N, C-alpha and C positions, 0 to 999 in steps of 0.2 A: 082242399089244397093248402099245404103249409107254406109259410114264407121262409124260403131257404136262401134267398139272395139279398144282399145288402148293397145299396147305393148310398154313398156318403158324398154329399155335395158341400164342398168347402168354399165359401165366398169371402170369408173374413180375412183381412190382411193383418190381423193381430197375431204376432208370433206366439204369444203365450196361449191364446185361445187354440191355435193350431196344434201346438206341442202337447198341451195338457189334456186335450180331448180327442179330436179326430185322428191325429197321427198316433197317439198312444193306443187308442182303441183299435185302430185298423192294423196295428202291428201284432196283435194277438188273436184276432177273431177267427182266423182260419186254423191256426195251430191248436187253439182250444176248442175248435169245432163248434163255435157259436153259430156259424153260418157255413153253407156249402161254397158260396162265392161271395166275394167282396170287390167292389169297384169304388175307387176314390177319385172323385171328379173335382178339378180345380176350376174355379170360375171367378171372374172379376179380380179384386185386389189380392186374393190368395195366391195368384200367379206370381206376384212380385216376391212372395216369400221364397220362391224356388231359386232366387239368386243367392240366398244365404247358404254357406257351405255346410253348416250343421243340419239345416233342413234337407239339403241334398243327400247327406249321409243317411239320414233317417228314411228318406224316400227309397233309397237303394235297399236298406234293411227291410222295409215293408214289402217292396217288390219281391224280395227273396222268399217271402212267406207265401207268395202266390197271388197277392192282391194286384188287380189290374188298375191302371191309372189312365186318365185322359184329362185334357184341358180344352177350354173354349178357344177355338181358333181365332175368333174375332178379338177376344181379350188378349190372347198371346201376341197377335200381330200388333195390337195397340201398344203393348209394352215392349215390342221389338225383342221378344224372347223365344222365337220359334226354334232357332238352333240350340239354345240352352235346354229347352224342354225335350227336344228330340234326342239330345245327348244323354239325357236322363231316362230315356226309354218311356217317356210319357207321350201317349198318342194325342196328337193335336188335331181336333176335328170339330164338327158341329155337335156339341154336347147336348143340345136340345133334343136331338133324336133319341139318345139313350135315356135322358131324363123323362121324356114323354112316354117311352116304352115302359120304363120302370113304374111310373105313376099309374099306368093302365093295367099293368100285369100283377095279378094277385099273388104271384110267387116272390115278389119284391117288397122289401121295406125300404123307404127312402128317408134319409136323415139329412137335414140341411143345417149348416152352421154358417 
């Protein structure tokens, strides 16, 4: 079985880290056919980055390529950003379920930043 699915877990709140690696990479992975599916997960301090208008624009660009996105509901509620993330079409849920599934599933690669 080959690994065709990618889960990127971004927990860093550093804007340069986010823009220079996971957001840049996730913006091209499907179009270049590196992966069949890609899911970008926001966890912890990375959620606060979503208040930045430039990051919001990048998120919409990435979503337009077919990358799915979600964010940890506990963290989103802690930062009081539920409405903001929902307006960006980012699924707010218990991200531990998808992370656990991906970690156990041989068809997934999981990258954590």
